[in-house]
N, C-alpha and C positions, 0 to 999 in steps of 0.2 A: 281160389278166393284169396284176396289180399288181406293180410293181417295188419291191423293198425295198433301201434303201441300207445296206450292211453297216457303213460307218463310222458312220452316224447311230445304227444299232441298237446298235453297240458303245458309243458315248458315252452313250446312254440307259441301258444296263445299268450302266455305271460309275457314273452319278449315283444310280441307285436303290440300288446296293450301298453306296455311301458314305453315303447317307441312312439306310440301315438300321443301319449300324454306329454312327452318331452317335446315332440314336434309342435304341439299346440302352444307351449310356453315359449319356445325359442323363436326369435324373430328371423332366424336364418334357417328355419325348417324348410322341408321340401315344398310345403304348401305355399310358402312365399317365394320359393325359388323359381316358381313358374313365371312370376311377373318380372323377375330380374331386378327388383328394387328393394333390397333389404333396408336401405336407409329410411324409407317411408315408414316402416314399422317402428324404427327407433324414434323417429320424430313424433309419432303418435303416443308413444309411451313416456316421453320426457315431461310433458305437462302433468301427467298423473304423478310422477315421482316428485316434481316440484311442489305440487299441492300437498302431498303426504309430508314432505319436509317442513312446509309452512305450518301444517297442523301441529306437528311435534313442537316447534318453537313457540307457538301460541299457548300450548298447554303448559310449557315450562314458565312462560311469562306470567300466567295466571297464578302460579304457585308463589310468586314473589310480590303479589299485590299487598296494599296496606293491611288487609285483613289477616295476613300471615302472622304478624307478631301476636295477635290475640290467640291464635292456635298454639303458638310457641309458649305463651304464658300459661294457657290451659294445660298443655303437656307438662310444663315445669311444675305447675301446682300439683298435678297428679303424681309426679315423681318426687315431690318434696324438695325440689331445688329452689334456691333463692337467687333470682336474677337481679342485677342492678337496675334501678329505675331512676329516671330524671323527672323531678317535679318542679314546675315553674310557679314560683310564689308571686302573686301580684304585688306591685310596689305601692306602698301607702306612705302618707306623710308622717304617721305616728311611728313607723318602724323604718328608719333610714338604714341603708346598707352599711354594715359594720366595717367593711373594707373600703368601698369606693366613696362613701359619704362620711367624712370625719365628724360631722355634727357641728353644733354651735360652740363658739369659744366660751370658756368659763369666765365668770366675772372675777377678775383678779386685779390687784393694784398694778399700775403700769409705771414704767420709767422711760424717760426721754433720752435718746442717744442721738447726738448730732456729730457729723463728721463727713469725711470724704470717702467715696466708694473706691475701694481698692480692687475688688473682684466681684463679678456677678456670675453665679453658677445657675443657669436656667434649667439644668437637668436635675440637680439635687435640690433646687429651690433654696438657694442660700446666697447671701450677700455678705461680703466682708467689708467692714467699715473701720477707717482710721479715725478715732475720735478727735475732735478739736482739742487743742492744748496738749497733745501727746498721749502717751499711755499705750497699753497693749491693744492690738487689733481686736475688734468684736465681730464674731461670726454670728449672724442673725438668720434664722430660718423663717420661711413664710410658705403659704400655700394659697389655695383658692379663697380661703376665708379672709385673707389679708387684703386691705384696700391700698391701692397704689395711686398716687397723684403726681403729676408732673406740671409744675407751675399752676396748680389749682385744678387742673383738668384730670378726669379719671384716665388711667393708663394701665398697662400691663407690665410684665417684667421687661419687655422690650423697651420700655421708657426709662429704664435705669442703666446708666452708662458709667464706665470707669472714669473717675475724676469728678463726678457730680457731687454737689453738696446735698446731703440728705438729712432729714430729721425723722427719726423712727420712734414710734410709741411701742415699747416692748413689754413683754410679760414672760414669766417663767412657765413653760409648758413641757411636761414630760422631761424635766430636769435640763431643758435647753432654752436658750433665749429665742423667743418667737415674736415676730412683728405683727402687731394688729393693724398698724397704719404706717406706710412709707410715703413720705412727702419729699419729692425732688424739687429743688428750687434753683432755677438758673437765672432768673431775673428778679429784680427788686423794684416793684412798682408802688408799694404802700409804705407806711411808716415802719421804721425799724425799732424793734423792742429788744431790751437787754434786761436780764434778770440776774441779780447777784447780791453781793454783800459789800457794804461800805468798808474800805480800808483806811481812807483818810479824807478829811474835809478841810479845805483852806477857806476860812470865812472871809479873809481879806480880799481874795480874788474870786470867791464863790465857785471854786473848782472842786469837784468831787472825783475821787478815785475809787473805783469799784472793781471787784474781781467777779467776772461773769461765771455763773455756776455751770453753764453748759460747756463753754470752751476753756474755762480757767484762765482766760487772758485778762489783762488789765485794761480798763477803759476809763478815760478821763473825759469829763464833760463839764459844762459851765451852767450855773443857775443864773438866769436873767430875770428881768421884770415880767417877761411874758411866759415864764415857766410856771405851770400849775402844779402845786404841791397838794397831795392827798395822803390821808392815813385812815386806818380803820376806826380808831377811837379819837374823837375830837378833831381839832384843827391842826394841820401840819405846818411846821416851820422848819427853817434850816437847822434849828437846834436839835431836831430829831435825827439829823444826818451824822450820827456818831459812829465810830468804828464798831462793826459787828451788826449794824442795822441791815435788815433785809429790804431791798428796794426793787422797784421796776422803773425803768426809764424808757421814754419814747422819744425817738429822734426823727428828723426829717427823712424822707425817702432817699435811699442810696448811700447812707452814711451811718456809722455807729460812733457817735461822739459829737463834739462841737457843743452847740447850745441845745439843751434838752427842752422839748416841748411840754413834757409831762413827767412827773416823778410821783410814784405811788409808794409810800412807806408802809411796808407790810408788817414789820415787827421791829421794835426797839428793845435792846437789852435792858432787862430789869422791869419790863412792863408785863402786865397780866392780860390774858386774852381768854375769850369764851368761844368754844367751838360747839356747834349743834349740828348733828348729822348722823348718818349711819356709818357703822364700822365697816371698813373695806378689807382690813387685814389685822391679824392679832398674832403676836409672837410672845407667848407667855414666858418662854425661857429667857429671852433678853429684855422682857418688859417693854415691848414696842406696840404701839397702837396707831392705826391709820384711820382717819375720819375724813369723809367727804363733807366739807362744811357747806351748809345750806345757803348761807348768805352770799358767798362768792363762787360756789361750786368748785372749790379747790380741794385737793387732797393733802392733808397735813399729817405729818408723822410726829407722834407724841411719845414721850417716855414716862412710864409710871412704875411705882413701887407697889407690888401686890399686897404688902403688909398694910399700906395706907388706903387700899381700896377694898371695902368690905365685900362688894359683890363682884370681885374679879373673876370668880368662876363662871359668871354669867356673861362675860364679855365674849361675844361670838360675832362672826361676820354676819351682817344684816341687822344687828341690833341698833336701835336709835338711842343715842346718848347725848348728854351735855357734859362737857369737860372744861374745867377751869385750869389753866396752865400759865406758867411764867416762862418767858424767853430769856435765856442766859447768854445769848450771843452765838450759841452753837445748836441748841435744840430747845424744844418745848418740854418743860417738866410739869407733869400733872400734879395739881393739888387735890382735886376731887373729881369724881365721876358719878353722874346720876344716870341710871338707865330709864329711859322714857318708854321704850318698847323693846320687848324681848325679841331675839331672833326667831324666825318661823319654826325652826326645829326645836328650840327650847320651849316655845309656847305649846306645841303638840305634846311634848314630853310631860309638861306639868298638868295638862288636861287628863 
């Protein structure tokens, strides 16, 4: 009788079973060796591997969909972490952007600067002007709120060239000179105006010499029978053309001088004037007061003594007043001031 070792038989069966499992998984097993084409097995397995790889990539892409940040925020809230958030605030007319939108220009008194452009800086929004009549150069700043005109037509900073004659309405803004309006004039098609003060009048030849306030240059012109004379109070005559008188003269187009077409006498030394309008500027330390006169819409600067004005503490920008002043040839000296309407802030305070 033949004796069989159970342990050997068990090991033998285990090896056979293992070999069969390996052969089933291997494309190069003996089961496939019979047909002699192991490459066909590989070609059948490749699509399955590609499909498996595509499924893995799609699963990773789903984890990065827009819904993922919500999960991140939920997880951050659970752990107590503070994540930065971006909030888009809708733009409204009542709340302009504090950085990109500078807002409206304040209501302040303006000064006129006339001269020749020396430099234009379109990057820093600055123009350097050499004033007429000499003096130091003026550096004037501007931005999108400034209005620029070239020969009467709206323009941009590209319409300002070096050497142009410009007239700039300026104001003080953030301790710098700022341009509200820049007018570039290259042609003269209308009447020429000159504003200044009489230096001398020759009655025999009817020749007036005046110093123009804008350019500080001397201008000589003649009064003829066709020259119209005007003044604020009463009928104007050549007797009002005394040294120190403030006048405006209008000449023919293209020239400043010769025979004047019109002469407006604004103030004569020793005469009294009445100004009615709203206050545009107050300097209590120097005793200066600026009023926009309602009759001619001009801005006049007056000097006053606080001791002679009982209501000087109520003189505020925006208040409507009546001022009586004398012209001494240099400035208007206030005799009395009456407040017709308080400034808006004072009215609210008293209520």
